[in-house]
FITI-160821 format. One record per residue: residue in three letters; x, y, z of N, C-alpha, C, O in turn; residue number from 1. Coordinates in Angstrom, 2 decimals. Atoms other than C-alpha are relative to their C-alpha. Layout:
[node "ALA"; [X; Y; Z]; [X; Y; Z]; [X; Y; Z]; [X; Y; Z]; NUM] ...
This chain:
[node "MET"; [0.63; -0.96; -0.86]; [17.31; 34.79; 34.51]; [-1.40; -0.52; 0.33]; [-2.11; -1.01; -0.54]; 1] [node "LYS"; [1.33; 0.38; -0.45]; [14.21; 34.01; 36.56]; [-0.63; 1.19; 0.72]; [0.06; 1.95; 1.40]; 2] [node "ILE"; [0.71; -1.09; -0.65]; [11.57; 36.44; 37.77]; [-1.15; -0.59; 0.80]; [-1.94; -1.38; 0.28]; 3] [node "ARG"; [1.09; 0.45; -0.88]; [9.25; 35.80; 40.72]; [-0.70; 1.22; 0.57]; [-0.08; 2.26; 0.82]; 4] [node "TYR"; [0.78; -1.11; -0.56]; [6.47; 37.99; 42.07]; [-0.87; -0.51; 1.13]; [-1.59; -1.49; 0.98]; 5] [node "ASP"; [0.84; 0.30; -1.16]; [4.84; 37.84; 45.51]; [-1.09; 1.06; 0.05]; [-0.85; 2.19; 0.48]; 6] [node "SER"; [1.08; -0.99; 0.09]; [1.47; 39.52; 45.01]; [-0.52; 0.44; 1.37]; [-1.01; 1.56; 1.50]; 7] [node "GLU"; [0.44; -0.39; -1.34]; [0.62; 39.49; 48.73]; [0.85; 1.13; 0.57]; [0.35; 2.03; 1.23]; 8] [node "ARG"; [-0.93; -1.00; -0.54]; [3.70; 41.55; 49.58]; [0.41; 1.04; -1.04]; [1.09; 2.02; -0.71]; 9] [node "ASP"; [-0.35; -0.88; 1.11]; [4.05; 43.27; 46.17]; [1.51; 0.14; -0.14]; [2.06; 1.23; -0.27]; 10] [node "ILE"; [-1.46; 0.06; 0.13]; [7.67; 42.17; 45.93]; [0.35; -0.81; -1.24]; [-0.14; -1.92; -1.43]; 11] [node "LEU"; [-0.49; 0.66; 1.20]; [9.36; 41.27; 42.65]; [1.45; -0.37; 0.23]; [2.23; 0.45; 0.72]; 12] [node "TYR"; [-1.39; 0.40; -0.10]; [12.58; 39.27; 42.63]; [0.49; -0.43; -1.37]; [-0.10; -1.30; -2.01]; 13] [node "ILE"; [-0.63; 0.33; 1.28]; [14.77; 39.12; 39.55]; [1.28; -0.77; 0.32]; [2.25; -0.20; 0.82]; 14] [node "ASP"; [-1.14; 0.87; -0.24]; [17.18; 36.20; 39.82]; [0.87; 0.06; -1.24]; [0.64; -0.66; -2.21]; 15] [node "VAL"; [-0.86; -0.27; 1.15]; [19.90; 37.39; 37.47]; [0.91; -1.19; -0.30]; [1.20; -1.49; -1.46]; 16] [node "ALA"; [-0.92; 1.13; 0.15]; [22.19; 34.41; 38.06]; [-0.50; -1.18; 0.82]; [0.02; -1.44; 1.90]; 17] [node "PRO"; [0.53; 1.15; -0.75]; [20.16; 31.37; 39.11]; [1.12; -0.97; 0.39]; [1.98; -1.29; -0.42]; 18] [node "GLY"; [-1.01; 0.93; -0.47]; [22.24; 29.02; 41.21]; [1.17; 0.66; 0.71]; [1.90; -0.01; 1.43]; 19] [node "ARG"; [-1.09; -0.71; -0.69]; [24.68; 31.67; 42.42]; [-0.54; 0.53; 1.31]; [-1.67; 1.02; 1.38]; 20] [node "LYS"; [0.40; -0.42; -1.34]; [24.53; 32.53; 46.11]; [0.33; 1.46; 0.25]; [1.41; 1.94; -0.11]; 21] [node "ALA"; [-0.24; -1.39; -0.40]; [24.17; 36.08; 47.38]; [0.79; 0.00; 1.31]; [0.49; -0.75; 2.23]; 22] [node "ARG"; [-0.82; -0.15; -1.22]; [26.78; 37.08; 49.97]; [-0.24; 1.34; 0.67]; [0.11; 1.53; 1.83]; 23] [node "ASP"; [0.21; -1.35; -0.52]; [25.74; 40.71; 50.42]; [-1.20; 0.60; -0.71]; [-1.50; 0.26; -1.85]; 24] [node "THR"; [1.11; -0.74; 0.59]; [22.74; 42.94; 49.80]; [0.25; 1.47; 0.21]; [0.53; 1.92; 1.32]; 25] [node "GLN"; [-0.21; -1.44; -0.04]; [23.09; 46.61; 48.97]; [-1.27; 0.71; -0.45]; [-1.89; 0.31; -1.43]; 26] [node "PRO"; [1.17; -0.78; 0.44]; [20.27; 49.16; 48.78]; [0.36; 0.83; -1.23]; [1.40; 1.49; -1.27]; 27] [node "PHE"; [-0.15; -0.84; 1.18]; [19.90; 50.79; 45.38]; [-0.77; 1.30; 0.23]; [-0.30; 2.39; -0.10]; 28] [node "ASP"; [0.79; -1.14; -0.48]; [17.15; 53.07; 46.67]; [-0.94; -0.55; 1.07]; [-0.73; -1.67; 1.55]; 29] [node "ASP"; [0.89; 0.43; -1.08]; [14.30; 52.83; 49.20]; [-0.71; -1.32; -0.28]; [-0.98; -2.08; 0.65]; 30] [node "ASP"; [0.78; 1.18; 0.36]; [12.50; 50.05; 47.31]; [0.75; -1.05; -0.78]; [0.19; -2.10; -1.09]; 31] [node "ILE"; [-0.75; 0.95; 0.82]; [15.25; 48.29; 45.37]; [1.28; -0.41; 0.71]; [2.10; 0.42; 1.11]; 32] [node "LEU"; [-1.18; 0.58; -0.65]; [17.86; 45.98; 46.89]; [0.71; -0.88; -1.02]; [0.07; -1.60; -1.79]; 33] [node "VAL"; [-0.80; 0.76; 0.95]; [20.69; 44.39; 44.92]; [0.81; -1.05; 0.77]; [1.54; -0.71; 1.70]; 34] [node "ASP"; [-0.76; 1.09; -0.60]; [22.11; 40.99; 45.89]; [1.28; -0.21; -0.79]; [1.27; -0.24; -2.02]; 35] [node "LEU"; [-1.32; 0.17; 0.61]; [25.83; 40.48; 45.20]; [0.62; -1.31; 0.44]; [0.40; -1.76; 1.57]; 36] [node "ASP"; [-0.72; 1.21; -0.37]; [27.95; 37.34; 45.13]; [1.32; 0.38; 0.68]; [1.58; 1.56; 0.93]; 37] [node "GLU"; [-1.26; -0.25; -0.71]; [31.35; 36.97; 46.81]; [0.98; 0.85; -0.80]; [1.90; 1.43; -0.22]; 38] [node "GLU"; [-0.88; -0.80; 0.85]; [33.02; 38.71; 43.86]; [-0.58; 1.38; -0.31]; [0.03; 2.16; -1.03]; 39] [node "GLY"; [0.63; -1.30; 0.24]; [30.63; 41.68; 43.87]; [-0.87; 0.05; -1.25]; [-1.30; 1.13; -1.65]; 40] [node "ASN"; [0.86; 0.06; 1.18]; [28.65; 40.51; 40.82]; [-1.47; -0.02; 0.43]; [-1.81; -0.61; 1.46]; 41] [node "ILE"; [1.43; -0.01; -0.30]; [24.90; 41.13; 40.78]; [-0.57; -1.39; -0.30]; [-0.42; -1.91; -1.40]; 42] [node "VAL"; [0.65; 1.30; 0.19]; [23.02; 37.86; 41.29]; [-1.51; 0.12; 0.11]; [-2.23; -0.80; -0.29]; 43] [node "GLY"; [1.45; -0.16; -0.12]; [19.57; 39.25; 42.06]; [-0.37; 1.42; 0.36]; [0.43; 2.19; 0.89]; 44] [node "VAL"; [0.55; -1.32; -0.32]; [17.41; 42.32; 42.45]; [-1.38; -0.20; 0.60]; [-2.23; -0.87; 0.03]; 45] [node "GLU"; [1.29; 0.08; -0.68]; [14.53; 42.63; 44.91]; [-0.65; 1.38; -0.05]; [-0.04; 2.38; 0.30]; 46] [node "VAL"; [0.72; -1.27; 0.15]; [11.92; 45.30; 44.25]; [-1.24; -0.02; 0.88]; [-2.17; -0.79; 0.64]; 47] [node "TRP"; [1.15; -0.15; -0.88]; [9.53; 46.26; 47.04]; [-0.96; 1.00; -0.64]; [-0.54; 1.86; -1.42]; 48] [node "ASN"; [1.02; -0.87; 0.62]; [6.28; 48.03; 46.11]; [0.13; -0.06; -1.52]; [0.13; 0.97; -2.20]; 49] [node "ALA"; [-0.28; 0.21; 1.43]; [6.80; 46.55; 42.66]; [-1.04; 0.65; -0.90]; [-0.68; 1.19; -1.95]; 50] [node "SER"; [1.02; -0.57; 0.86]; [3.47; 47.73; 41.28]; [0.16; 1.51; -0.14]; [-0.28; 2.08; -1.14]; 51] [node "LYS"; [-0.24; -1.44; 0.08]; [4.48; 51.32; 42.04]; [1.31; 0.32; -0.72]; [1.53; 1.44; -1.17]; 52] [node "ASN"; [-1.33; -0.19; 0.58]; [7.97; 50.83; 40.63]; [0.18; -0.73; -1.33]; [1.30; -1.08; -1.70]; 53] [node "ILE"; [-0.06; 0.82; 1.21]; [7.12; 49.05; 37.39]; [0.94; 0.58; -1.06]; [1.61; -0.19; -1.75]; 54] [node "GLU"; [-0.91; -0.59; 1.00]; [9.02; 51.52; 35.18]; [1.44; -0.29; 0.37]; [2.25; -0.63; -0.50]; 55] [node "ALA"; [-1.36; 0.30; -0.44]; [12.17; 51.06; 37.26]; [0.31; -1.48; -0.20]; [1.42; -1.83; -0.57]; 56] [node "VAL"; [-0.17; 1.44; 0.18]; [11.66; 47.29; 37.12]; [0.29; -0.31; -1.47]; [1.21; -1.07; -1.78]; 57] [node "GLU"; [-0.21; 0.23; 1.43]; [11.39; 47.32; 33.33]; [1.40; 0.43; -0.42]; [2.05; -0.27; -1.19]; 58] [node "GLN"; [-1.34; -0.48; 0.33]; [14.60; 49.35; 33.08]; [1.05; -0.96; 0.57]; [2.05; -1.24; -0.10]; 59] [node "LEU"; [-0.95; 0.94; -0.60]; [16.38; 46.96; 35.47]; [0.07; -1.30; -0.79]; [1.16; -1.84; -1.01]; 60] [node "VAL"; [0.03; 1.23; 0.77]; [15.28; 43.91; 33.48]; [0.76; 0.18; -1.31]; [1.54; -0.68; -1.70]; 61] [node "GLU"; [-0.69; -0.26; 1.27]; [16.49; 45.45; 30.22]; [1.51; 0.13; 0.22]; [2.30; -0.40; -0.56]; 62] [node "LYS"; [-1.43; -0.15; -0.30]; [19.82; 46.43; 31.79]; [0.62; -1.36; 0.33]; [1.72; -1.67; -0.12]; 63] [node "ALA"; [-0.50; 1.32; -0.35]; [20.24; 42.94; 33.26]; [0.17; -0.86; -1.25]; [1.16; -1.58; -1.38]; 64] [node "LYS"; [-0.11; 0.76; 1.25]; [19.56; 41.38; 29.85]; [1.22; 0.42; -0.78]; [1.96; -0.42; -1.29]; 65] [node "ARG"; [-1.17; -0.49; 0.75]; [22.17; 43.61; 28.21]; [1.30; -0.45; 0.66]; [2.25; -0.85; -0.03]; 66] [node "LEU"; [-1.21; 0.43; -0.71]; [24.74; 42.78; 30.91]; [0.26; -1.49; -0.20]; [1.40; -1.90; -0.41]; 67] [node "LEU"; [-0.16; 1.44; 0.21]; [24.11; 39.05; 30.56]; [0.44; -0.31; -1.43]; [1.28; -1.18; -1.64]; 68] [node "GLU"; [-0.39; 0.19; 1.40]; [24.38; 39.26; 26.76]; [1.46; 0.40; -0.21]; [2.20; -0.29; -0.92]; 69] [node "ALA"; [-1.39; -0.45; 0.14]; [27.65; 41.21; 27.02]; [0.95; -1.00; 0.66]; [2.02; -1.28; 0.12]; 70] [node "ALA"; [-0.83; 0.99; -0.68]; [29.05; 38.69; 29.51]; [0.12; -1.27; -0.83]; [1.21; -1.85; -0.94]; 71] [node "ALA"; [-0.04; 1.19; 0.84]; [28.10; 35.79; 27.24]; [0.87; 0.23; -1.23]; [1.64; -0.65; -1.62]; 72] [node "GLU"; [-0.83; -0.34; 1.17]; [29.69; 37.54; 24.24]; [1.47; 0.02; 0.37]; [2.30; -0.49; -0.38]; 73] [node "ALA"; [-1.39; -0.07; -0.44]; [32.89; 38.21; 26.19]; [0.54; -1.41; 0.26]; [1.70; -1.70; -0.04]; 74] [node "LYS"; [-0.41; 1.37; -0.27]; [33.01; 34.56; 27.27]; [0.26; -0.75; -1.31]; [1.23; -1.51; -1.42]; 75] [node "ARG"; [-0.19; 0.65; 1.30]; [32.60; 33.38; 23.67]; [1.28; 0.50; -0.69]; [1.96; -0.27; -1.36]; 76] [node "ALA"; [-1.17; -0.60; 0.65]; [35.35; 35.76; 22.51]; [1.32; -0.46; 0.63]; [2.37; -0.39; -0.02]; 77] [node "SER"; [-1.26; 0.39; -0.67]; [37.88; 34.46; 25.04]; [0.36; -1.45; -0.22]; [1.39; -1.91; 0.28]; 78] 
C-alpha cells in the first residue's frame, strides 16, 4: 500500500494495490472516490478535502490494512 498527498489540492490517494490498474471509479460520498480493477476489487481510494476528512481517511486506511491482511492469510491458506 502506498499513500500520496497533494497539499496544494488537499487530495490524499491511497494506492491499495500498487501496480494494479483502475478500470472504474465509484463515488463513496462527496469527497471519497474508490478505484476498482476489472474484477471489482478496490485498488485505490482518493480523498478530496483530505484535511477535513482525516477521521474518515484513518478509518479507510485501517479497513484497507485489515482487508489486505485477510487476503494474504487466505492466499497462504490455499
